[in-house]
N, C-alpha and C positions, 0 to 999 in steps of 0.2 A: 503494499500500500505505499502512496506517495503523500508526504505529509501536504494539508492544504492551506492554502492562504487564509489565514482567519481575519474575521471582522476586527474592526478597531474601536475601544472605547476609551473617550476621555473622561477622567474621574478625579476630583480632589487633586489637581495640578498634574497629574500622573497620565501617560499612555499605556494602555493594555491591550494584549490580543485576546480575542474572546473564542471560547471553544464552542458554544452554541451558535443558533442561526437563528434570530429571532425574526429575521425579515423573510425567512423562507418560505411559509404558507401566503405570505402577502404579495411575493413578487412573481410567482411562477407565470402569471399572464403577460409580465412585463419584459423579462429577459429576451433578449434577441441574440442569434448568432452573430459573431463579426463578420466583416466581409472576407471572401476567400482572398488566396494570395494570387500573384500573379499569374499562376498556372490553373487559378479555379478550384484550388483545394482549401479548405479551413482544416487544420489540424487543432483540436482542442486541446487547451493547457491542462495537464494531469495534475498539476498542484492547485487547479481551479474548477472543481468538477461542477461546481453550482454556477459559475459563470459571472460571479460579481463579488465585490468586497463592499461591505457596508461600514458604514462611518456612525458612532454612536456617542451621544454626550448624556452623562448622569448628573444632573443639577437640580438642586433643591429636592433631594429625594425622588425625582422623576427620571424616566429613561425617554431620550429622544433620539429619533432617526434624522441624521443631518444630510445625509447624501451617499452616493456611490463613489467610492474613491477610483475603483478601477474596475472595468469589465473586461480588459483585455487589449480594448481598442478605443478611439476616441469617440465619445458618445454625446451629443449635445443635450441630453436629457440626463445626465449623470447627477444631477441635485436631487434634494428632497421633493421640489416642485414636480420633476420629471416624473417621480414615480407616483407622487399623490398630488395631481393636478389642480385639487381644489384647496391646497392648503400652500400658504407663504412662510417661508422658513421653516425651522426644525418641525417634525411631526412627533407629538406625545405618541408614545408607543404603548396605547391602552390595551391592545391586543395580545400583548404578550406576558405570560405567567410562568414561571419557572426560574431555574437557576441561570446563572451567567458565572462560568468557570473563567477567569482573567488571569492571564500570565505577564507579569511586568518585572521591571528592574533590569538586573544583569542576565543576559542569555549563558545559561550553565552548560548546555548541551542537549542532545537527543537520546531517548531511548525508545526501544522497538523499532530503531531506523526513521520513524517518522513524527514521535510526539516530541515537543520542544518543551525544555523544562527552563524556568527561569527563577530567580532568586527571590521574586515576591509572587504569591499566589492569592488573589482575592476571589473570595466565593461570595456572589451576592444572590440573595434571594428577591425575585421580583413578582409582585401580584398586581395585575392589570397595569403594568407600567411604571409602578411605584415601589421603591425600595424599601423591604421590611426587615431585611437583616443584612449584615455585612461583617466577614470574618476573614482574617489575613493571617496568612502564615509566611516565614521567611526561612530560605534554605540557604546555607552557606556552600561555598565552594568545596570545603572539606566533607560536608553531607552529601553531597552529590557525589563526589568520589567514590564514596561507599555504596552508594545507590547504583552508580553506573557498573560497578564491576559484576553485578548480577544481571545485566541487559541481556534479555533472550536467554537466560540459563534455565534449563528445565527443571521442572519439579522433580525427574526423576533422579537428579543429581543430590538430593535431599537425604540425610540420613534418616529415613523413615521406613516402616515395613511396606512390603509390596500392596497389601490390600489398602492400606492408608493411601498410598500414592496413587491407586487407582481410582479411590475415591476423591482425591483432589483434581486428578487429571479430567474427571468428568464435570468439574464445576464451571468450566468455560473460562478459567483464569489462565491468563499468557505468562507462565514461568512463574520463577520466584517472585518477581517483582509483583505480579497480578496476584498473588496471594498476599502480599504485603498491603496490597491496596484495598484489600477486602476488610470489612467489618467481621471480627472474631464471630459474633452470634450469628450473623447473617451467613459467613461461610459453614457454620456448623449446622444449621437449617437447610442449607442448599444442598450439601455432602452428606447429610445425615451422620454427623460425627459424633461420638461419645464425648463426655467431657474429657476424659484422658486422652482420647486422639487428638482434640483440639489443643491440650496443654501440650502434647508432643509437637504439634506444629509451630504453636507460639515459640516454644522453646529453640525449634530449629531455625527459625527466624532470628530469634534474639543473637543467636552464636553468631551470626551473620551481621550483626549490627541492625537489623531490620525488627520492625513491629507492625501489627495489624493496624489499618487506618492510614496507611501511608498516602501522602498527597502530593502528585507530581503535577 
């Protein structure tokens, strides 16, 4: 999988990359193909499957759509009014409810070949366009170095019994980092783990300097 160009959010004087796509359901009828090249061929950008990059502003606890930064080609309609003709200026995103997972600060590196990890991660919860909660975590380069060494390392390399490994591999988690990103209780329910099995997994992660609930 190729990493996708993220939407951009401006919040509290900082710039963040946004994992979610708040505009997706509103823009399907607006996105157009860019013109073909000189040979009449259009090759889509593999790092922008959705065909656009949106710009957002969080101000006074409200989320606003301000325009399209890029759709891979020059477009005169790439501002907020081009998408919402009946509005002048930023558009209040009343249609969006859900999380905004935002990466900002220093770029530390990638995991899974396509996920970008930053020194600051803001998790915002939006309800009908309004901010209802805000949580920030910071990660140092040293902390990322610990995480990076387990990138794409299989669960089968863990010192756990074969039966337990089979249960964990059925969880849908991607390797050791995928396990660490789970909540312990949720993983136990998903894989039907006993209390002892969950404790063994937690211990195996802790030996590697990891723990449940890792946020990347």
